[in-house]
C-alpha positions as CSV (number, residue, x, y, z in Angstrom):
1,X,-6.3,19.7,-36.6
2,X,-5.8,19.8,-32.8
3,X,-9.4,18.8,-32.4
4,X,-9.0,15.9,-34.7
5,X,-5.9,14.7,-32.9
6,X,-7.6,14.9,-29.6
7,X,-10.5,12.8,-30.9
8,X,-8.0,10.2,-32.3
9,X,-6.3,10.0,-28.9
10,X,-9.7,9.5,-27.2
11,X,-10.6,6.8,-29.7
12,X,-7.3,5.0,-29.1
13,X,-7.8,5.1,-25.4
14,X,-11.3,3.6,-25.7
15,X,-10.0,0.8,-27.9
16,X,-7.2,0.2,-25.4
17,X,-9.7,-0.1,-22.6
18,X,-12.0,-2.3,-24.6
19,X,-9.1,-4.7,-25.5
20,X,-7.9,-5.0,-21.9
21,X,-11.4,-5.5,-20.4
22,X,-13.1,-7.6,-23.1
23,X,-10.1,-9.6,-24.4
24,X,-7.7,-9.7,-21.5
25,X,-10.3,-9.5,-18.7
26,X,-8.4,-6.8,-16.9
27,X,-8.9,-3.1,-16.3
28,X,-5.9,-1.1,-17.6
29,X,-3.5,-0.2,-14.9
30,X,-3.7,3.5,-15.9
31,X,-7.3,3.5,-14.7
32,X,-6.5,2.3,-11.2
33,X,-5.5,4.4,-8.3
34,X,-3.4,3.4,-5.2
35,X,-3.3,5.3,-1.9
36,X,-0.3,4.7,0.5
37,X,-1.1,4.8,4.2
38,X,1.8,5.3,6.6
39,X,1.0,5.2,10.3
40,X,3.7,7.0,12.2
41,X,4.6,7.7,15.8
42,X,7.8,9.6,16.7
43,X,9.4,8.9,13.3
44,X,10.7,12.4,12.5
45,X,14.2,11.2,11.9
46,X,13.3,8.3,9.6
47,X,10.1,8.9,7.8
48,X,11.8,10.7,4.9
49,X,13.4,7.3,4.1
50,X,9.9,6.1,3.3
51,X,8.4,9.2,1.7
52,X,11.2,10.0,-0.8
53,X,11.1,6.6,-2.6
54,X,7.3,6.9,-2.8
55,X,7.7,10.1,-4.7
56,X,9.6,8.2,-7.4
57,X,7.1,5.3,-7.6
58,X,5.2,4.9,-10.9
59,X,2.2,3.2,-9.3
60,X,1.2,5.4,-6.3
61,X,-1.3,8.2,-6.6
62,X,-1.7,9.4,-3.0
63,X,0.5,9.4,0.1
64,X,-1.1,9.8,3.5
65,X,0.9,10.0,6.8
66,X,-1.2,9.4,9.9
67,X,0.8,11.0,12.8
68,X,-0.4,9.1,15.9
69,X,0.0,12.0,18.3
70,X,3.8,12.1,18.1
71,X,5.8,14.1,20.5
72,X,8.6,14.9,17.9
73,X,8.6,16.6,14.5
74,X,7.0,13.7,12.5
75,X,4.2,15.9,11.1
76,X,6.5,18.8,10.3
77,X,8.9,16.6,8.3
78,X,6.1,14.9,6.4
79,X,4.4,18.2,5.6
80,X,7.5,19.4,3.8
81,X,6.6,17.2,0.9
82,X,3.7,18.8,-1.2
83,X,2.4,15.4,-2.3
84,X,2.0,14.1,1.2
85,X,-1.3,14.5,3.1
86,X,-0.7,14.6,6.9
87,X,-3.4,13.6,9.4
88,X,-2.4,14.5,12.9
89,X,-4.3,12.6,15.7
90,X,-5.2,14.5,18.9
91,X,-4.5,11.4,20.9
92,X,-2.6,8.2,20.5
93,X,-4.9,5.6,19.0
94,X,-2.5,2.8,17.9
95,X,-1.4,1.5,14.5
96,X,-4.6,-0.3,13.3
97,X,-6.9,2.7,14.1
98,X,-4.3,5.0,12.4
99,X,-4.6,2.8,9.3
100,X,-8.3,3.1,9.4
101,X,-8.2,6.8,9.8
102,X,-5.9,7.0,6.8
103,X,-8.1,4.7,4.7
104,X,-11.2,6.7,5.6
105,X,-9.5,9.8,4.1
106,X,-8.0,8.1,1.0
107,X,-9.2,8.2,-2.6
108,X,-7.5,5.1,-4.0
109,X,-9.2,1.9,-5.1
110,X,-6.1,0.0,-3.8
111,X,-4.1,0.5,-0.6
112,X,-0.5,0.1,0.2
113,X,0.5,0.1,3.9
114,X,4.1,0.9,4.9
115,X,5.8,1.1,8.3
116,X,7.3,4.6,8.9
117,X,10.7,3.2,10.1
118,X,11.9,1.4,7.0
119,X,15.5,1.9,5.9
120,X,16.7,1.3,2.4
121,X,13.3,1.2,0.7
122,X,13.3,1.9,-3.0
123,X,10.7,2.8,-5.6
124,X,11.2,-0.6,-7.2
125,X,10.3,-2.3,-3.8
126,X,7.1,-0.2,-3.7
127,X,6.0,-0.9,-7.3
128,X,6.8,-4.6,-6.9
129,X,4.4,-4.8,-3.9
130,X,1.6,-3.0,-5.8
131,X,1.8,-4.5,-9.2
132,X,0.6,-8.1,-8.5
133,X,-2.6,-6.7,-6.8
134,X,-3.6,-4.1,-9.4
135,X,-2.8,-6.6,-12.2
136,X,-5.2,-9.1,-10.6
137,X,-2.5,-11.7,-10.0
138,X,-2.9,-11.6,-6.2
139,X,-5.5,-10.3,-3.7
140,X,-2.8,-9.3,-1.1
141,X,1.0,-8.9,-1.2
142,X,3.3,-9.1,1.8
143,X,6.9,-8.0,1.7
144,X,9.7,-10.4,2.7
145,X,12.8,-8.4,3.5
146,X,15.8,-9.9,1.7
147,X,18.1,-9.7,4.7
148,X,15.7,-11.9,6.6
149,X,15.4,-14.5,3.8
150,X,18.2,-16.8,5.1
151,X,17.0,-16.6,8.7
152,X,13.3,-17.4,8.0
153,X,14.2,-20.0,5.3
154,X,16.9,-22.0,7.0
155,X,17.1,-21.1,10.7
156,X,13.4,-20.7,11.7
157,X,11.4,-21.6,8.6
158,X,8.2,-19.5,8.3
159,X,6.1,-17.3,6.2
160,X,6.5,-13.5,6.5
161,X,2.8,-12.9,6.8
162,X,3.2,-10.5,9.7
163,X,4.9,-8.0,7.5
164,X,3.9,-4.4,8.0
165,X,4.2,-3.8,4.2
166,X,1.0,-4.9,2.5
167,X,-1.1,-4.1,-0.6
168,X,-4.8,-4.9,-1.1
169,X,-8.1,-3.7,-2.4
170,X,-9.8,-1.1,-0.3
171,X,-13.0,-3.2,-0.3
172,X,-11.1,-6.1,1.3
173,X,-9.7,-3.8,4.0
174,X,-13.2,-2.7,5.1
175,X,-14.3,-6.4,5.1
176,X,-11.3,-7.2,7.4
177,X,-12.1,-4.4,9.8
178,X,-15.8,-5.5,9.9
179,X,-15.1,-9.2,10.5
180,X,-11.9,-10.7,11.7
181,X,-10.4,-7.6,13.4
182,X,-13.5,-7.3,15.6
183,X,-12.8,-10.9,16.8
184,X,-9.7,-9.6,18.6
185,X,-6.9,-10.2,16.1
186,X,-4.5,-7.4,15.4
187,X,-4.5,-6.1,11.8
188,X,-1.7,-8.2,10.3
189,X,-3.2,-11.4,11.6
190,X,-6.7,-10.3,10.8
191,X,-5.7,-9.5,7.2
192,X,-4.0,-12.9,6.6
193,X,-6.9,-14.8,8.3
194,X,-9.4,-13.1,6.1
195,X,-7.5,-13.8,2.9
196,X,-6.9,-17.4,3.8
197,X,-10.4,-18.1,5.1
198,X,-11.8,-16.7,1.8
199,X,-9.4,-18.6,-0.4
200,X,-7.9,-15.4,-1.7
201,X,-4.4,-15.3,-3.2
202,X,-1.5,-13.9,-1.0
203,X,1.7,-13.2,-2.8
204,X,5.0,-12.8,-0.9
205,X,7.3,-10.3,-2.6
206,X,11.0,-10.1,-1.7
207,X,12.1,-6.5,-0.9
208,X,15.5,-6.5,-2.4
209,X,16.7,-3.4,-0.7
210,X,15.4,-4.0,2.8
């Protein structure tokens, strides 16, 4: 009986995948993996405010903190969480190279980048950033902090494309690092230039709690 039930579950899963891929044209979310990369420098007092909401996220599979040669207890604080993988650099290499180090050691098909000094972040904010990308509705998401909405909409109108909170496919990340970043742009500008130059969709997601 147990064997029969197991076969039935496998058959249902195969049918589910077939429907999503053949009929809907999308790979089921459950088959997709997302790695979170957090570059950090001297963020021992604040990094828990980023890690703890991640632990409650429904769409993250791996959490990587890249400690960019901090002089405080950043690594020690992050290491207290069993799900968090900590990479400690032996010299200060900067944010973009820290991102690259984290990505090179990640397993996910999709990547979420978060600054280590965020305050008020929630698991809903995190999942809202990831969902459009893994659903195929956008190639990149950028967060727009709600408290900045009035300022950037009515005082100095602009697009929050320089946000440090982004989600994208890992393949796109490596293309960015191999093209526009080498041209002298920093990572945020490089990412947006790449997506715009290649007519890829960028979605702005309002972070309600930030």
